[in-house]
GUMARLUM-373503 format. One record per residue: residue in one letter; z, x, y of N, C-alpha, C in turn. Coordinates in Angstrom, 2 decimals. Example, Ala and Ser with C-alpha at 12.3 -4.5 7.8 and 13.67 -1.06 7.14 Angstrom:
! residues 2
(a, (7.80, 13.19, -5.69), (7.80, 12.30, -4.50), (7.80, 13.20, -3.30));
(s, (7.08, 12.85, -2.25), (7.14, 13.67, -1.06), (7.87, 12.90, 0.03));
This chain:
! residues 232
(h, (245.90, -55.97, -26.44), (245.37, -54.72, -26.21), (244.63, -54.16, -27.73));
(a, (243.93, -53.32, -27.95), (243.04, -52.73, -28.89), (243.92, -52.05, -30.01));
(e, (244.05, -52.47, -31.02), (244.78, -51.54, -32.10), (244.07, -50.17, -32.37));
(f, (242.70, -50.18, -32.52), (242.14, -49.12, -32.83), (240.68, -49.11, -32.41));
(d, (240.04, -47.90, -32.27), (238.64, -48.12, -31.78), (237.93, -47.13, -32.86));
(v, (236.59, -47.53, -33.15), (235.85, -46.78, -33.91), (234.57, -46.50, -33.45));
(y, (234.00, -45.46, -33.57), (232.76, -45.26, -32.94), (231.74, -44.75, -34.11));
(a, (230.32, -44.86, -33.85), (229.53, -44.23, -34.83), (229.38, -42.78, -34.49));
(s, (228.95, -42.23, -35.57), (228.89, -40.82, -35.42), (227.80, -40.14, -34.59));
(e, (226.60, -40.90, -34.44), (225.62, -40.59, -33.78), (225.15, -41.88, -32.82));
(f, (224.47, -41.64, -31.62), (224.12, -42.79, -30.90), (222.55, -41.96, -30.72));
(p, (221.65, -43.17, -30.47), (220.39, -42.92, -29.68), (220.56, -42.39, -28.57));
(k, (219.33, -41.79, -28.24), (219.21, -40.86, -27.13), (219.53, -41.99, -25.77));
(s, (218.98, -43.07, -25.81), (218.98, -43.90, -24.41), (220.56, -44.62, -24.34));
(i, (221.07, -44.58, -25.44), (222.52, -44.70, -25.59), (223.67, -43.80, -25.07));
(s, (223.34, -42.86, -25.80), (224.21, -41.76, -25.45), (224.79, -41.27, -24.23));
(k, (223.45, -41.61, -23.12), (223.96, -41.14, -21.61), (225.05, -42.09, -21.29));
(e, (225.00, -43.50, -21.79), (226.01, -44.37, -21.26), (227.36, -44.29, -22.01));
(i, (227.39, -43.90, -23.32), (228.47, -44.00, -24.15), (228.45, -42.52, -24.88));
(n, (229.59, -41.64, -24.73), (229.60, -40.35, -25.15), (231.05, -40.44, -25.80));
(l, (231.39, -41.33, -26.58), (232.76, -41.49, -27.14), (232.81, -40.75, -28.69));
(k, (233.48, -40.10, -29.24), (233.96, -39.68, -30.31), (235.13, -40.32, -31.13));
(n, (234.83, -40.18, -32.50), (236.03, -40.57, -33.02), (237.12, -39.51, -33.38));
(k, (238.22, -40.14, -33.34), (239.45, -39.34, -33.66), (239.42, -38.82, -35.19));
(e, (239.96, -37.79, -35.83), (240.10, -37.63, -37.21), (240.96, -38.66, -37.98));
(g, (240.30, -39.22, -38.95), (240.95, -40.11, -39.93), (240.76, -41.78, -39.17));
(a, (239.84, -41.90, -38.20), (239.84, -43.26, -37.48), (239.66, -44.40, -38.23));
(i, (238.55, -44.30, -39.16), (238.51, -45.48, -40.26), (239.48, -45.67, -41.14));
(e, (240.16, -44.61, -41.72), (241.19, -44.66, -42.25), (242.37, -45.38, -42.03));
(n, (242.65, -44.91, -40.58), (243.69, -45.54, -40.14), (243.62, -47.05, -39.56));
(a, (242.35, -47.15, -39.27), (242.06, -48.80, -39.01), (242.12, -49.37, -40.40));
(e, (242.06, -48.96, -41.42), (241.71, -49.92, -42.73), (243.34, -50.29, -43.09));
(k, (244.48, -49.28, -42.39), (245.82, -49.23, -42.77), (246.55, -50.52, -41.62));
(i, (245.77, -50.55, -40.69), (246.55, -51.52, -39.83), (245.82, -52.80, -39.67));
(l, (245.06, -53.21, -40.61), (244.50, -54.51, -40.35), (245.22, -55.72, -40.57));
(g, (246.07, -55.70, -41.11), (247.23, -56.68, -41.56), (247.54, -57.31, -40.27));
(r, (247.83, -56.65, -39.00), (248.21, -56.89, -37.74), (247.13, -57.34, -36.69));
(v, (245.84, -57.40, -37.17), (244.83, -57.45, -36.46), (244.35, -58.88, -36.58));
(k, (244.02, -59.55, -35.46), (243.62, -61.00, -35.33), (241.86, -61.25, -35.30));
(e, (241.44, -60.41, -34.34), (239.98, -60.45, -33.86), (239.44, -58.78, -33.85));
(i, (238.20, -58.86, -34.27), (237.53, -57.75, -34.28), (236.02, -58.03, -33.17));
(f, (235.97, -57.00, -32.36), (234.86, -57.03, -31.63), (233.91, -55.77, -31.73));
(a, (232.77, -56.04, -32.06), (231.66, -55.02, -32.14), (230.93, -54.68, -30.52));
(i, (230.91, -53.20, -30.16), (230.09, -53.22, -29.16), (228.82, -52.68, -29.64));
(v, (228.08, -53.59, -28.79), (226.38, -53.67, -29.00), (225.99, -53.27, -27.86));
(a, (224.75, -52.54, -28.36), (223.82, -52.17, -27.48), (222.36, -52.54, -27.55));
(v, (221.78, -52.99, -26.53), (220.28, -53.50, -26.62), (219.61, -52.49, -25.65));
(s, (218.15, -51.96, -26.35), (217.48, -51.21, -25.76), (216.39, -52.08, -25.06));
(p, (216.03, -52.21, -23.94), (214.78, -52.78, -23.76), (213.50, -52.39, -23.78));
(r, (213.62, -50.93, -23.92), (212.52, -50.30, -24.36), (211.92, -50.72, -25.71));
(a, (212.82, -51.12, -26.48), (212.11, -51.69, -27.79), (211.35, -52.86, -27.70));
(a, (211.61, -53.42, -26.77), (210.91, -54.91, -26.28), (209.60, -54.55, -25.64));
(g, (209.38, -53.28, -25.24), (208.03, -52.99, -24.49), (208.43, -53.03, -23.16));
(l, (209.62, -53.16, -22.66), (210.02, -52.96, -21.11), (209.93, -51.49, -20.61));
(e, (210.10, -51.54, -19.23), (210.17, -50.37, -18.41), (211.62, -49.88, -18.44));
(q, (212.32, -50.84, -18.35), (214.08, -50.59, -18.05), (214.38, -49.60, -19.28));
(k, (215.02, -48.27, -18.62), (215.75, -47.41, -19.41), (217.07, -47.54, -19.93));
(k, (217.94, -48.00, -18.84), (219.12, -48.30, -19.29), (219.27, -49.60, -20.05));
(p, (220.34, -49.19, -21.20), (220.52, -50.35, -22.03), (221.88, -51.22, -21.82));
(y, (221.54, -52.36, -22.14), (222.42, -53.46, -21.96), (223.72, -53.41, -23.12));
(i, (224.67, -52.84, -22.44), (226.10, -52.70, -23.66), (226.94, -53.59, -23.11));
(f, (227.43, -54.38, -24.43), (228.58, -55.48, -24.23), (229.20, -55.74, -25.42));
(e, (230.41, -56.42, -25.52), (231.07, -56.76, -26.64), (230.69, -58.12, -27.32));
(a, (230.75, -58.30, -28.74), (230.48, -59.45, -29.53), (231.45, -59.46, -30.69));
(l, (231.97, -60.63, -30.47), (232.88, -60.99, -31.48), (232.49, -61.47, -32.85));
(v, (233.16, -60.74, -33.88), (232.64, -60.59, -35.14), (233.46, -62.06, -35.71));
(s, (232.80, -62.86, -36.37), (233.25, -63.97, -37.13), (232.81, -64.29, -38.86));
(g, (233.43, -65.29, -39.29), (233.28, -65.07, -40.77), (233.85, -64.52, -41.71));
(g, (234.86, -65.27, -42.44), (235.60, -64.78, -43.54), (237.00, -64.19, -42.48));
(d, (237.64, -63.68, -43.73), (238.89, -62.87, -42.98), (238.63, -61.42, -42.58));
(i, (239.88, -61.06, -42.09), (239.62, -59.64, -41.23), (238.99, -58.54, -41.91));
(k, (239.57, -58.46, -43.34), (239.00, -57.11, -44.25), (237.71, -57.66, -44.59));
(k, (236.84, -58.67, -44.86), (235.53, -58.93, -44.89), (234.96, -58.51, -43.48));
(q, (235.53, -59.02, -42.45), (234.72, -58.56, -41.08), (234.57, -57.24, -40.75));
(f, (235.79, -56.57, -41.17), (236.01, -55.31, -41.15), (234.96, -54.46, -41.83));
(a, (234.74, -54.83, -43.04), (233.84, -54.22, -43.92), (232.35, -54.55, -43.39));
(h, (232.05, -55.55, -43.16), (230.82, -55.76, -42.33), (230.40, -55.24, -41.41));
(v, (231.24, -54.87, -40.51), (230.79, -54.23, -39.22), (230.89, -52.46, -39.73));
(k, (231.58, -52.28, -40.67), (231.67, -50.86, -41.12), (230.18, -50.67, -41.53));
(e, (230.03, -51.41, -42.20), (228.40, -51.13, -43.35), (227.49, -51.05, -41.98));
(l, (227.52, -51.74, -40.60), (226.54, -51.84, -39.70), (226.65, -50.87, -38.88));
(l, (227.60, -50.02, -38.68), (228.03, -49.06, -37.47), (226.95, -48.06, -37.69));
(g, (226.61, -47.77, -36.25), (225.51, -46.98, -35.97), (224.21, -47.25, -36.29));
(k, (223.91, -48.59, -37.11), (222.49, -48.79, -37.40), (221.93, -50.05, -36.56));
(e, (220.45, -49.94, -36.49), (220.10, -51.03, -35.87), (219.87, -52.36, -36.73));
(i, (220.08, -53.53, -36.01), (220.52, -54.95, -36.53), (219.36, -55.56, -35.93));
(r, (218.40, -55.87, -36.89), (217.26, -56.86, -36.76), (217.53, -58.24, -36.63));
(i, (216.96, -59.12, -35.92), (217.08, -60.48, -35.71), (217.29, -61.33, -37.42));
(d, (216.40, -60.82, -38.00), (216.36, -61.74, -39.41), (217.64, -61.68, -39.98));
(q, (218.44, -60.23, -39.63), (219.80, -60.38, -40.44), (220.96, -61.35, -39.98));
(i, (220.59, -61.63, -38.89), (221.72, -62.77, -38.27), (221.24, -64.34, -38.31));
(f, (220.01, -64.35, -38.10), (219.48, -65.96, -37.96), (218.50, -65.94, -39.19));
(e, (218.23, -67.28, -39.38), (216.86, -67.70, -40.07), (216.14, -68.70, -39.48));
(t, (214.94, -69.03, -39.97), (213.94, -69.93, -39.34), (214.48, -71.21, -39.71));
(g, (214.66, -72.32, -38.46), (214.85, -73.50, -38.84), (216.45, -73.93, -38.46));
(a, (217.12, -72.47, -38.20), (218.55, -72.67, -37.68), (218.70, -73.13, -36.31));
(t, (219.78, -73.69, -36.06), (219.71, -74.19, -34.55), (220.95, -73.24, -33.86));
(i, (220.94, -72.60, -32.78), (221.41, -71.63, -31.99), (221.96, -72.08, -30.29));
(d, (222.67, -71.27, -29.99), (223.10, -71.56, -28.33), (222.63, -70.03, -27.65));
(v, (222.01, -70.53, -26.61), (221.35, -69.28, -25.85), (222.32, -69.39, -24.44));
(a, (222.40, -67.97, -24.11), (223.41, -67.70, -22.69), (222.67, -66.63, -21.73));
(a, (222.37, -66.69, -20.70), (221.55, -66.07, -19.84), (221.77, -66.50, -18.17));
(i, (221.48, -65.37, -17.47), (221.79, -65.74, -16.01), (220.70, -66.21, -15.80));
(t, (220.75, -67.38, -14.77), (219.76, -68.32, -14.50), (218.92, -67.56, -13.41));
(k, (217.69, -68.35, -12.76), (217.21, -67.73, -11.75), (217.84, -67.87, -10.37));
(g, (217.82, -66.93, -9.55), (218.60, -66.92, -8.35), (217.89, -67.75, -7.24));
(k, (218.36, -68.58, -6.35), (217.61, -69.35, -5.43), (218.29, -68.73, -4.13));
(g, (219.30, -67.93, -3.94), (219.93, -67.59, -2.92), (220.72, -68.60, -2.17));
(w, (220.85, -68.63, -0.87), (221.93, -69.71, -0.16), (221.19, -70.77, -0.08));
(q, (221.49, -72.00, -0.42), (221.10, -73.20, -0.40), (222.13, -74.27, 0.33));
(g, (221.30, -75.22, 0.80), (222.15, -76.25, 1.37), (222.61, -77.33, 0.42));
(v, (222.92, -78.64, 0.94), (223.49, -79.47, 0.06), (222.39, -80.49, -0.34));
(i, (221.45, -80.64, 0.25), (220.11, -81.24, -0.37), (219.53, -80.74, -1.42));
(q, (219.32, -79.27, -1.64), (218.89, -78.71, -2.47), (220.01, -78.30, -3.61));
(r, (220.98, -78.30, -3.02), (221.89, -77.66, -3.98), (222.61, -78.64, -5.00));
(f, (222.95, -79.91, -4.54), (223.34, -80.75, -5.18), (222.75, -82.31, -5.06));
(g, (221.68, -82.11, -4.55), (220.55, -83.40, -4.43), (221.39, -84.49, -3.73));
(v, (221.98, -84.40, -2.65), (222.69, -85.18, -1.54), (221.43, -86.10, -0.68));
(k, (221.55, -87.22, -0.67), (220.54, -88.05, 0.06), (220.65, -87.57, 1.35));
(k, (219.49, -87.53, 2.04), (219.51, -87.13, 3.58), (219.41, -88.30, 4.26));
(k, (220.29, -88.01, 5.55), (220.68, -89.09, 6.24), (219.59, -89.78, 7.19));
(q, (219.92, -90.67, 8.14), (218.72, -91.27, 9.01), (218.42, -90.48, 9.96));
(h, (217.00, -90.39, 10.27), (216.62, -89.49, 11.53), (217.50, -89.24, 12.70));
(k, (218.05, -90.45, 13.10), (218.82, -90.54, 13.89), (219.93, -90.79, 14.20));
(s, (220.69, -90.51, 12.76), (222.06, -90.87, 12.41), (223.18, -90.25, 13.12));
(r, (223.05, -88.65, 13.14), (224.09, -87.85, 14.00), (223.24, -86.69, 14.35));
(k, (224.12, -85.46, 14.57), (223.37, -84.33, 15.16), (222.48, -83.84, 14.07));
(t, (222.73, -83.71, 12.68), (222.03, -83.28, 11.55), (221.49, -84.43, 10.61));
(v, (220.47, -83.91, 10.10), (220.15, -84.82, 8.84), (220.46, -84.51, 7.28));
(r, (220.07, -83.09, 6.92), (220.44, -82.25, 5.94), (222.02, -81.76, 5.66));
(e, (222.66, -82.77, 5.82), (224.11, -82.56, 5.81), (224.82, -83.69, 5.06));
(v, (225.93, -83.36, 4.48), (226.85, -84.42, 4.05), (227.44, -85.14, 5.43));
(a, (227.45, -86.82, 4.93), (227.92, -87.53, 6.13), (229.47, -87.42, 6.24));
(s, (230.34, -87.22, 5.32), (231.72, -86.97, 5.52), (232.41, -86.14, 4.63));
(l, (232.98, -85.27, 5.24), (233.75, -84.10, 4.30), (235.29, -84.83, 3.62));
(g, (235.47, -86.20, 3.95), (236.42, -86.38, 3.56), (237.82, -87.20, 4.12));
(p, (238.57, -87.48, 3.95), (239.46, -88.38, 4.84), (240.32, -87.56, 5.99));
(i, (240.90, -88.19, 6.81), (241.49, -87.27, 8.02), (242.67, -86.83, 7.39));
(s, (243.47, -87.37, 6.57), (244.79, -86.78, 5.91), (244.52, -87.10, 4.27));
(p, (244.64, -86.05, 3.23), (245.36, -84.47, 3.89), (244.11, -83.80, 4.57));
(a, (244.86, -82.61, 5.49), (243.61, -82.10, 6.29), (242.92, -81.09, 5.44));
(s, (242.62, -81.44, 4.63), (241.78, -80.32, 3.91), (240.39, -80.70, 3.10));
(v, (239.73, -79.98, 2.78), (238.24, -80.54, 2.01), (238.57, -80.06, 0.31));
(m, (238.22, -81.38, -0.23), (238.28, -81.20, -1.65), (237.11, -80.43, -2.16));
(y, (237.55, -79.80, -3.41), (236.45, -78.89, -3.95), (235.36, -79.56, -4.45));
(s, (235.42, -81.03, -4.71), (234.32, -81.77, -5.16), (233.46, -82.38, -4.07));
(v, (233.51, -81.88, -2.88), (232.64, -82.33, -1.80), (231.60, -81.34, -1.86));
(p, (230.35, -81.92, -1.77), (229.18, -80.77, -1.88), (229.04, -80.09, -0.61));
(r, (229.13, -78.54, -1.00), (228.83, -77.71, 0.57), (227.89, -76.87, -0.04));
(a, (227.10, -75.96, 1.24), (226.11, -75.29, 0.97), (226.73, -73.92, 0.22));
(g, (225.99, -73.22, -0.42), (226.34, -71.81, -0.97), (225.13, -71.45, -1.75));
(q, (225.78, -70.44, -2.71), (224.69, -69.76, -3.64), (224.44, -70.89, -4.71));
(m, (222.87, -70.64, -4.92), (222.50, -71.35, -5.90), (221.77, -70.54, -7.19));
(g, (222.01, -70.93, -8.17), (221.35, -69.93, -9.28), (222.15, -68.63, -9.37));
(f, (221.47, -67.65, -10.12), (222.17, -66.62, -10.50), (223.50, -66.60, -11.17));
(h, (223.63, -67.50, -11.86), (225.02, -67.92, -12.71), (224.76, -67.87, -14.05));
(q, (225.75, -67.46, -14.99), (225.53, -67.46, -16.37), (225.64, -68.74, -17.04));
(r, (224.85, -69.09, -17.63), (224.84, -70.79, -18.23), (224.27, -70.50, -20.00));
(t, (224.82, -71.33, -20.43), (224.99, -71.92, -21.90), (224.02, -73.06, -22.18));
(e, (222.93, -72.95, -23.18), (222.39, -74.20, -23.38), (222.76, -74.15, -24.93));
(y, (222.66, -75.40, -25.23), (223.19, -75.54, -26.72), (221.84, -76.12, -27.49));
(d, (222.15, -76.01, -28.82), (221.31, -76.36, -29.80), (219.84, -76.28, -29.59));
(k, (219.29, -74.96, -29.73), (217.89, -74.73, -29.69), (217.57, -74.51, -31.07));
(r, (216.62, -74.93, -31.59), (216.02, -74.81, -33.02), (215.07, -73.55, -32.77));
(i, (215.44, -72.72, -33.96), (214.17, -71.60, -34.19), (213.23, -72.20, -34.97));
(m, (211.87, -72.17, -34.23), (210.77, -72.43, -34.74), (210.00, -71.65, -35.69));
(v, (209.74, -70.24, -35.22), (209.16, -69.18, -35.65), (209.90, -67.82, -35.22));
(m, (209.93, -66.94, -36.22), (210.71, -65.69, -36.21), (209.82, -64.54, -36.84));
(g, (209.54, -63.60, -36.56), (208.79, -62.61, -36.94), (208.60, -61.34, -36.40));
(n, (207.76, -60.49, -36.65), (207.44, -59.29, -36.05), (205.92, -59.10, -35.80));
(t, (205.54, -58.61, -34.56), (204.31, -58.69, -34.03), (203.14, -57.71, -35.06));
(e, (204.03, -56.83, -35.74), (203.00, -55.96, -36.40), (202.70, -56.42, -37.67));
(n, (203.51, -57.36, -38.31), (203.09, -57.86, -39.93), (203.35, -59.29, -39.87));
(n, (202.79, -59.78, -38.65), (203.10, -61.34, -38.54), (201.72, -62.11, -38.72));
(k, (201.43, -63.14, -39.50), (200.16, -63.88, -39.39), (199.91, -64.51, -38.26));
(i, (200.77, -65.02, -37.61), (200.49, -65.66, -36.54), (200.32, -65.36, -35.23));
(k, (199.35, -65.30, -34.31), (199.11, -64.53, -33.14), (199.72, -65.13, -32.04));
(i, (200.86, -64.58, -31.47), (201.70, -65.07, -30.14), (201.21, -64.25, -28.83));
(n, (200.54, -63.24, -28.83), (200.25, -62.51, -27.59), (198.85, -63.22, -27.26));
(p, (198.80, -63.74, -25.86), (197.23, -64.46, -25.20), (196.62, -62.61, -24.87));
(d, (195.31, -63.02, -24.60), (194.61, -61.93, -24.20), (195.30, -61.40, -22.76));
(g, (195.58, -60.24, -22.95), (196.23, -59.68, -21.58), (197.52, -59.81, -21.39));
(g, (198.32, -60.37, -22.35), (199.43, -60.60, -22.34), (200.10, -61.62, -21.60));
(y, (201.48, -61.95, -21.50), (202.05, -62.88, -20.75), (202.13, -62.54, -19.18));
(k, (202.37, -63.61, -18.39), (202.31, -63.39, -17.12), (203.59, -62.94, -16.94));
(h, (203.77, -61.83, -15.91), (204.80, -61.21, -15.56), (205.62, -60.33, -16.53));
(f, (205.07, -60.47, -17.72), (205.84, -59.93, -18.58), (204.99, -59.00, -19.49));
(g, (203.92, -59.20, -20.08), (202.99, -58.38, -20.87), (202.89, -58.56, -22.19));
(l, (202.54, -57.84, -23.04), (202.64, -57.90, -24.60), (203.81, -58.04, -24.96));
(v, (204.12, -58.89, -26.16), (205.29, -58.89, -26.89), (205.24, -57.97, -28.08));
(k, (206.06, -57.01, -28.02), (206.12, -55.94, -29.04), (207.44, -55.69, -29.91));
(g, (206.96, -55.93, -31.47), (208.48, -55.84, -31.91), (208.73, -57.02, -32.59));
(d, (210.06, -57.44, -33.01), (210.81, -58.57, -33.39), (210.21, -59.75, -32.09));
(f, (210.30, -60.86, -32.53), (210.01, -62.19, -31.60), (210.76, -63.29, -32.45));
(i, (211.14, -64.17, -31.36), (211.59, -65.46, -31.88), (211.10, -66.69, -30.87));
(i, (210.55, -67.72, -31.42), (210.24, -69.02, -30.74), (211.47, -70.05, -30.93));
(l, (211.75, -70.60, -29.68), (212.92, -71.59, -29.83), (212.19, -72.77, -29.41));
(k, (212.66, -73.86, -29.64), (212.13, -75.24, -29.21), (213.14, -75.61, -28.11));
(g, (212.65, -76.15, -26.95), (213.44, -76.11, -25.73), (213.13, -74.86, -24.82));
(s, (214.00, -75.22, -23.71), (213.84, -74.16, -22.29), (215.05, -73.38, -22.43));
(v, (214.99, -72.01, -21.62), (215.97, -71.06, -21.93), (216.32, -70.84, -20.39));
(p, (217.47, -70.49, -20.07), (217.65, -70.07, -18.78), (217.30, -68.65, -18.61));
(g, (217.18, -68.39, -17.00), (216.66, -67.09, -16.86), (215.17, -66.87, -16.30));
(t, (215.20, -65.64, -15.78), (213.55, -65.64, -15.33), (213.02, -64.57, -16.43));
(y, (211.75, -63.81, -16.18), (210.94, -63.13, -16.97), (212.02, -61.92, -17.24));
(r, (211.88, -60.98, -18.51), (212.48, -59.75, -18.49), (213.89, -59.82, -18.60));
(r, (214.80, -61.02, -18.60), (216.06, -60.99, -18.41), (216.56, -61.06, -19.89));
(l, (217.80, -60.47, -20.00), (218.63, -60.63, -21.13), (219.10, -61.87, -21.64));
(i, (218.88, -62.50, -22.74), (219.24, -63.61, -23.34), (220.11, -63.35, -24.55));
(k, (221.42, -63.91, -24.39), (222.31, -63.63, -25.47), (222.13, -64.84, -26.41));
(l, (222.09, -64.46, -27.93), (222.00, -65.84, -28.81), (223.36, -65.73, -29.70));
(r, (223.61, -67.13, -30.14), (224.87, -66.94, -30.99), (224.69, -68.26, -31.78));
(s, (225.44, -68.38, -32.89), (225.31, -69.33, -33.52), (225.61, -70.57, -33.35));
(q, (225.29, -71.75, -33.62), (225.45, -73.12, -33.09), (227.13, -73.17, -33.03));
(i, (227.59, -73.93, -32.13), (229.22, -74.36, -32.23), (229.13, -75.65, -32.03));
(r, (228.16, -76.48, -31.56), (228.39, -78.06, -31.57), (227.32, -78.62, -32.83));
(n, (227.78, -79.59, -33.55), (226.69, -80.64, -34.15), (226.17, -79.56, -35.38));
(a, (226.73, -78.67, -35.90), (226.06, -77.81, -36.91), (225.82, -78.52, -38.09));
(p, (224.47, -78.50, -38.28), (223.95, -79.41, -39.59), (224.60, -78.82, -40.70));
(i, (224.63, -79.53, -42.03), (225.09, -79.09, -43.17), (223.87, -78.22, -43.76));
(k, (222.91, -78.84, -43.57), (221.57, -77.68, -44.34), (220.38, -77.46, -43.58));
(i, (220.19, -76.15, -43.57), (219.00, -75.67, -42.54), (217.70, -76.00, -43.29));
(t, (217.11, -76.54, -42.51), (215.59, -76.82, -43.16), (214.30, -75.88, -42.21));
(k, (213.60, -75.37, -42.99), (212.62, -74.60, -42.19), (211.64, -75.58, -41.78));
(p, (210.99, -75.25, -40.54), (209.91, -76.36, -39.80), (208.73, -75.68, -40.58));
(n, (207.63, -76.72, -40.71), (206.53, -76.67, -41.08), (205.26, -76.44, -39.94));
(i, (205.06, -75.04, -39.44), (204.49, -74.78, -38.25), (202.81, -74.54, -39.08));
(l, (202.30, -75.53, -38.02), (200.73, -75.38, -38.66), (199.76, -74.50, -37.68));
(e, (200.18, -74.42, -36.45), (199.37, -73.73, -35.72), (200.26, -73.39, -34.34));
(v, (199.80, -72.33, -33.67), (200.53, -71.84, -32.62), (199.81, -71.41, -31.48));
(v, (199.77, -72.26, -30.47), (198.60, -71.95, -29.45), (199.43, -71.41, -28.20));
(v, (198.75, -70.32, -27.61), (199.25, -69.54, -26.50), (198.27, -69.41, -25.37));
């Protein structure tokens, strides 16, 4: 259970409609007194799609684990950022490798051929062709979880690892042009902070993508890539 909750004194207008909580008197001082029995600190983070130029009004609100250093350093870091806007260059740097998590594209209800890549049967083999040949042995009288079955495909949360940050900047003061004439298809013009990754990212257009520090094969030294040209 939570040992303490500390909230910002003021929320932006778009977020105040979703969160309307106020601190108890002396909340920060009381939190500092009981840091000795705290093991983890989580920050409640809100992302406003309007800041990225999207029409969606409702913000995304979720918890983010605070890591690095001991509990006192983590609390001091979160206390300093409380109620402030966090820019992407405060968290990551160009050349770093990160992990991305998002909800994949939804495909709806699909059969085993599309969902698992099962081979089709012969056209005169039995009643059906696009079906698994056998669901398993006669005993035990149950179907194993590992047998391919039809069902929901896509619209799952998936994490992809080791994506390198190639370019990071802001559209207002960036030398590299990243917006094509007329904007991107199904998205429009990129406004504000942006990031270009090497590799693919799960999800469809305008979908929330969560970034985190790399947890696999972290390099000892971060080297910045030499970007000569960006073609859009």
